[in-house]
DSSP file (Angstrom, degrees, kcal/mol; ACC not computed):
  #  RESIDUE AA STRUCTURE BP1 BP2  ACC     N-H-->O    O-->H-N    N-H-->O    O-->H-N    TCO  KAPPA ALPHA  PHI   PSI    X-CA   Y-CA   Z-CA
    1    1 A M     >        0   0    0      0, 0.0     4,-2.1     0, 0.0     5,-0.2   0.000 360.0 360.0 360.0 -40.1  -15.2  -36.7  -65.0
    2    2 A A  H  >  +     0   0    0      1,-0.2     4,-2.2     2,-0.2     5,-0.1   0.872 360.0  54.2 -62.4 -34.7  -16.3  -34.0  -67.4
    3    3 A K  H  > S+     0   0    0      2,-0.2     4,-2.4     1,-0.2    -1,-0.2   0.931 107.8  48.8 -63.8 -44.1  -14.3  -31.5  -65.4
    4    4 A D  H  > S+     0   0    0      1,-0.2     4,-1.9     2,-0.2    -2,-0.2   0.888 110.9  50.5 -62.4 -39.7  -11.2  -33.5  -65.7
    5    5 A E  H  X S+     0   0    0     -4,-2.1     4,-2.1     2,-0.2    -1,-0.2   0.888 110.3  50.5 -66.2 -39.7  -11.7  -33.9  -69.4
    6    6 A D  H  X S+     0   0    0     -4,-2.2     4,-2.4     2,-0.2    -2,-0.2   0.905 110.0  49.0 -65.5 -41.5  -12.2  -30.1  -69.7
    7    7 A S  H  X S+     0   0    0     -4,-2.4     4,-2.4     2,-0.2    -1,-0.2   0.870 111.3  50.3 -69.0 -33.4   -9.0  -29.3  -67.8
    8    8 A T  H  X S+     0   0    0     -4,-1.9     4,-2.3     2,-0.2    -1,-0.2   0.907 110.5  49.2 -67.7 -40.3   -7.0  -31.7  -69.9
    9    9 A A  H  X S+     0   0    0     -4,-2.1     4,-1.3     2,-0.2    -2,-0.2   0.887 112.1  49.2 -66.0 -37.8   -8.4  -30.1  -73.1
   10   10 A D  H  X S+     0   0    0     -4,-2.4     4,-0.7     2,-0.2     3,-0.2   0.914 110.6  49.4 -67.3 -40.3   -7.5  -26.7  -71.7
   11   11 A E  H >X S+     0   0    0     -4,-2.4     3,-1.2     1,-0.2     4,-0.7   0.909 108.7  54.9 -63.8 -39.4   -4.0  -27.8  -70.8
   12   12 A G  H >< S+     0   0    0     -4,-2.3     3,-0.7     1,-0.3    -1,-0.2   0.840  98.9  61.0 -62.0 -32.1   -3.6  -29.2  -74.3
   13   13 A S  H 3< S+     0   0    0     -4,-1.3     4,-0.5     1,-0.2    -1,-0.3   0.702 101.2  53.9 -72.5 -16.9   -4.5  -26.0  -75.9
   14   14 A F  H <X S+     0   0    0     -3,-1.2     4,-2.7    -4,-0.7    -1,-0.2   0.672  90.0  77.6 -87.2 -18.7   -1.4  -24.3  -74.2
   15   15 A N  H <X S+     0   0    0     -4,-0.7     4,-2.7    -3,-0.7     5,-0.2   0.931  92.5  49.3 -59.6 -46.9    1.0  -26.9  -75.6
   16   16 A P  H  > S+     0   0    0      0, 0.0     4,-2.1     0, 0.0    -1,-0.2   0.893 112.8  47.9 -62.7 -35.1    1.1  -25.4  -79.1
   17   17 A L  H  > S+     0   0    0     -4,-0.5     4,-2.5     2,-0.2    -2,-0.2   0.933 113.2  47.0 -67.3 -44.4    1.7  -21.9  -77.7
   18   18 A S  H  X S+     0   0    0     -4,-2.7     4,-2.3     1,-0.2    -1,-0.2   0.883 112.1  51.3 -63.9 -36.5    4.5  -23.1  -75.4
   19   19 A A  H  X S+     0   0    0     -4,-2.7     4,-2.2    -5,-0.2    -1,-0.2   0.895 110.5  48.7 -67.1 -38.9    6.0  -25.0  -78.3
   20   20 A L  H  X S+     0   0    0     -4,-2.1     4,-2.4    -5,-0.2    -2,-0.2   0.895 110.8  50.4 -68.2 -38.1    5.9  -21.9  -80.5
   21   21 A L  H  X S+     0   0    0     -4,-2.5     4,-2.4     2,-0.2    -2,-0.2   0.899 110.5  49.7 -64.7 -39.8    7.5  -19.8  -77.7
   22   22 A A  H  X S+     0   0    0     -4,-2.3     4,-2.2     2,-0.2    -2,-0.2   0.895 111.2  49.4 -65.1 -40.2   10.3  -22.4  -77.3
   23   23 A Q  H  X S+     0   0    0     -4,-2.2     4,-2.6     2,-0.2    -2,-0.2   0.901 111.3  49.5 -62.7 -42.6   10.9  -22.4  -81.0
   24   24 A Q  H  X S+     0   0    0     -4,-2.4     4,-2.4     2,-0.2    -2,-0.2   0.908 110.5  49.6 -64.0 -42.7   11.0  -18.6  -81.1
   25   25 A A  H  X S+     0   0    0     -4,-2.4     4,-2.2     2,-0.2    -1,-0.2   0.906 111.0  50.4 -62.1 -41.9   13.5  -18.6  -78.2
   26   26 A N  H  X S+     0   0    0     -4,-2.2     4,-2.4     2,-0.2    -2,-0.2   0.922 110.3  49.2 -63.4 -44.4   15.6  -21.1  -80.0
   27   27 A R  H  X S+     0   0    0     -4,-2.6     4,-2.6     1,-0.2    -1,-0.2   0.906 109.7  51.8 -61.1 -40.9   15.6  -19.1  -83.2
   28   28 A E  H  X S+     0   0    0     -4,-2.4     4,-2.2     1,-0.2    -1,-0.2   0.892 110.0  49.2 -64.8 -38.6   16.6  -16.0  -81.2
   29   29 A Q  H  X S+     0   0    0     -4,-2.2     4,-2.2     2,-0.2    -1,-0.2   0.902 111.7  49.2 -65.9 -39.3   19.5  -17.9  -79.6
   30   30 A Q  H  X S+     0   0    0     -4,-2.4     4,-2.4     2,-0.2    -2,-0.2   0.898 111.2  48.9 -67.4 -39.2   20.6  -19.1  -83.1
   31   31 A V  H  X S+     0   0    0     -4,-2.6     4,-2.4     2,-0.2    -1,-0.2   0.913 111.5  49.6 -64.7 -41.5   20.4  -15.6  -84.5
   32   32 A A  H  X S+     0   0    0     -4,-2.2     4,-2.2    -5,-0.2    -2,-0.2   0.894 111.6  48.9 -63.9 -39.9   22.4  -14.2  -81.6
   33   33 A A  H  X S+     0   0    0     -4,-2.2     4,-2.4     2,-0.2    -2,-0.2   0.890 111.9  48.6 -68.2 -38.3   25.1  -16.9  -82.0
   34   34 A M  H  X S+     0   0    0     -4,-2.4     4,-2.7     2,-0.2    -2,-0.2   0.894 110.6  50.9 -67.3 -38.1   25.3  -16.3  -85.8
   35   35 A A  H  X S+     0   0    0     -4,-2.4     4,-2.3     2,-0.2    -2,-0.2   0.911 111.0  48.7 -64.7 -40.6   25.7  -12.5  -85.2
   36   36 A E  H  X S+     0   0    0     -4,-2.2     4,-2.1     1,-0.2    -2,-0.2   0.917 112.5  48.0 -65.7 -40.2   28.4  -13.2  -82.7
   37   37 A L  H  X S+     0   0    0     -4,-2.4     4,-2.7     2,-0.2    -2,-0.2   0.904 109.5  53.3 -64.1 -41.6   30.2  -15.5  -85.1
   38   38 A A  H  X S+     0   0    0     -4,-2.7     4,-2.3     1,-0.2    -2,-0.2   0.902 110.1  48.1 -60.7 -42.3   29.8  -12.9  -87.9
   39   39 A G  H  X S+     0   0    0     -4,-2.3     4,-2.3     2,-0.2    -1,-0.2   0.886 111.1  50.0 -64.8 -39.7   31.4  -10.3  -85.7
   40   40 A A  H  X S+     0   0    0     -4,-2.1     4,-2.5     2,-0.2    -2,-0.2   0.908 111.0  49.5 -65.5 -42.1   34.3  -12.7  -84.8
   41   41 A L  H  X S+     0   0    0     -4,-2.7     4,-2.9     2,-0.2     5,-0.2   0.913 110.6  50.0 -63.4 -43.1   34.9  -13.5  -88.4
   42   42 A R  H  X S+     0   0    0     -4,-2.3     4,-2.3     1,-0.2    -2,-0.2   0.925 113.7  45.6 -60.4 -44.8   34.9   -9.8  -89.3
   43   43 A D  H  X S+     0   0    0     -4,-2.3     4,-2.1     2,-0.2    -2,-0.2   0.869 113.3  49.4 -69.0 -37.1   37.4   -9.1  -86.6
   44   44 A Y  H  X S+     0   0    0     -4,-2.5     4,-2.4     2,-0.2    -2,-0.2   0.931 111.7  48.7 -66.7 -46.0   39.6  -12.1  -87.5
   45   45 A Y  H  X S+     0   0    0     -4,-2.9     4,-2.4     1,-0.2     5,-0.2   0.913 111.7  49.3 -58.8 -44.5   39.6  -11.1  -91.2
   46   46 A T  H  X S+     0   0    0     -4,-2.3     4,-2.2    -5,-0.2    -1,-0.2   0.897 111.6  49.2 -64.1 -40.4   40.6   -7.5  -90.3
   47   47 A A  H  X S+     0   0    0     -4,-2.1     4,-1.2     2,-0.2    -1,-0.2   0.869 110.2  50.3 -65.6 -38.3   43.4   -8.7  -88.0
   48   48 A V  H  <>S+     0   0    0     -4,-2.4     5,-1.7     2,-0.2     4,-0.2   0.919 111.9  47.3 -69.7 -42.2   44.8  -11.1  -90.6
   49   49 A V  H ><5S+     0   0    0     -4,-2.4     3,-1.8     1,-0.2    -2,-0.2   0.911 109.6  54.8 -62.6 -40.9   44.8   -8.2  -93.3
   50   50 A A  H 3<5S+     0   0    0     -4,-2.2    -1,-0.2     1,-0.3    -2,-0.2   0.802 100.0  60.4 -63.4 -27.5   46.4   -6.0  -90.7
   51   51 A E  T 3<5S-     0   0    0     -4,-1.2    -1,-0.3    -3,-0.2    -2,-0.2   0.511 127.7 -97.7 -79.8  -2.2   49.2   -8.6  -90.3
   52   52 A G  T < 5S+     0   0    0     -3,-1.8    -3,-0.2     1,-0.3     2,-0.2   0.459  75.9 139.5 105.5   2.3   50.0   -8.2  -93.9
   53   53 A F      < -     0   0    0     -5,-1.7    -1,-0.3     1,-0.1    -2,-0.0  -0.516  54.0-114.9 -76.4 148.4   48.2  -11.0  -95.6
   54   54 A D     >  -     0   0    0     -2,-0.2     4,-2.8     1,-0.1     5,-0.2  -0.274  32.8 -99.0 -74.6 170.3   46.6  -10.2  -98.9
   55   55 A E  H  > S+     0   0    0      1,-0.2     4,-2.6     2,-0.2     5,-0.2   0.874 121.8  51.9 -61.0 -40.2   42.8  -10.4  -99.2
   56   56 A D  H  > S+     0   0    0      2,-0.2     4,-2.2     1,-0.2    -1,-0.2   0.930 113.6  43.9 -63.6 -44.8   42.8  -13.9 -100.8
   57   57 A Q  H  > S+     0   0    0      2,-0.2     4,-2.5     1,-0.2     5,-0.2   0.895 113.4  52.0 -64.6 -40.9   44.9  -15.3  -98.0
   58   58 A A  H  X S+     0   0    0     -4,-2.8     4,-2.3     2,-0.2    -2,-0.2   0.895 110.1  48.5 -62.4 -40.6   42.9  -13.5  -95.4
   59   59 A L  H  X S+     0   0    0     -4,-2.6     4,-2.3    -5,-0.2    -1,-0.2   0.913 111.7  49.2 -66.8 -41.0   39.7  -14.9  -96.8
   60   60 A E  H  X S+     0   0    0     -4,-2.2     4,-1.9     2,-0.2    -2,-0.2   0.919 113.5  46.3 -63.2 -43.4   41.2  -18.5  -96.9
   61   61 A L  H  X S+     0   0    0     -4,-2.5     4,-2.4     1,-0.2    -1,-0.2   0.880 112.0  51.3 -65.5 -40.0   42.4  -18.1  -93.3
   62   62 A T  H  X S+     0   0    0     -4,-2.3     4,-2.4    -5,-0.2    -1,-0.2   0.873 107.6  52.3 -67.1 -37.5   39.0  -16.7  -92.2
   63   63 A M  H  X S+     0   0    0     -4,-2.3     4,-2.4     2,-0.2    -1,-0.2   0.904 110.3  48.5 -66.6 -39.2   37.2  -19.6  -93.8
   64   64 A A  H  X S+     0   0    0     -4,-1.9     4,-2.4     2,-0.2    -2,-0.2   0.905 110.9  50.8 -65.4 -39.7   39.4  -22.0  -91.9
   65   65 A F  H  X S+     0   0    0     -4,-2.4     4,-2.5     2,-0.2    -2,-0.2   0.897 110.7  49.4 -60.4 -41.5   38.8  -20.1  -88.7
   66   66 A Q  H  X S+     0   0    0     -4,-2.4     4,-2.7     2,-0.2     5,-0.2   0.912 109.4  51.4 -66.4 -41.9   35.0  -20.3  -89.3
   67   67 A T  H  X S+     0   0    0     -4,-2.4     4,-2.2     1,-0.2    -2,-0.2   0.932 112.4  46.1 -61.0 -44.8   35.1  -24.0  -90.0
   68   68 A D  H  X S+     0   0    0     -4,-2.4     4,-2.4     1,-0.2    -1,-0.2   0.912 112.2  50.9 -63.4 -42.0   37.0  -24.6  -86.7
   69   69 A A  H  X S+     0   0    0     -4,-2.5     4,-2.1     1,-0.2    -2,-0.2   0.909 111.2  48.1 -62.5 -41.4   34.6  -22.3  -84.8
   70   70 A L  H  X S+     0   0    0     -4,-2.7     4,-1.7     2,-0.2    -1,-0.2   0.891 111.5  49.6 -68.5 -38.1   31.6  -24.2  -86.2
   71   71 A H  H  X S+     0   0    0     -4,-2.2     4,-1.9    -5,-0.2    -1,-0.2   0.912 111.4  49.8 -66.0 -40.4   33.1  -27.6  -85.4
   72   72 A Q  H  X S+     0   0    0     -4,-2.4     4,-1.2     1,-0.2    -2,-0.2   0.892 109.5  51.1 -66.4 -37.8   33.9  -26.4  -81.8
   73   73 A S  H  < S+     0   0    0     -4,-2.1    -1,-0.2     1,-0.2    -2,-0.2   0.838 111.5  47.8 -69.0 -32.5   30.3  -25.1  -81.4
   74   74 A H  H  < S+     0   0    0     -4,-1.7    -1,-0.2     1,-0.2    -2,-0.2   0.802 109.9  52.1 -74.1 -31.7   28.9  -28.5  -82.5
   75   75 A D  H  <        0   0    0     -4,-1.9    -2,-0.2     1,-0.2    -1,-0.2   0.756 360.0 360.0 -76.0 -24.0   31.2  -30.4  -80.2
   76   76 A A     <        0   0    0     -4,-1.2    -1,-0.2    -5,-0.2    -2,-0.1   0.508 360.0 360.0 -72.2 360.0   30.1  -28.4  -77.2
C-alpha cells in the first residue's frame, strides 16, 4: 500500500509542471496568432492606403477588418 501511495504522490508532483507547460504552450500559440494578426493588419492598412484612401479612412477600414478577423477566430 505504501508503494501505491508513493507512486500517486510522485504522479501528483508532475501535474503542476505539465499544467505550466500547457499554459506556456497556450501563451506561445496566442502570441503567434497575435503576431500573425498584427502582420495582416499592417498589410491591410498599407494596401488600403495604396488604393488611395486617406489615413483616417484606412485606419477605420483596418479597425473594421480587425473586428471581423477577431470574430471569425472566435467562431472557429
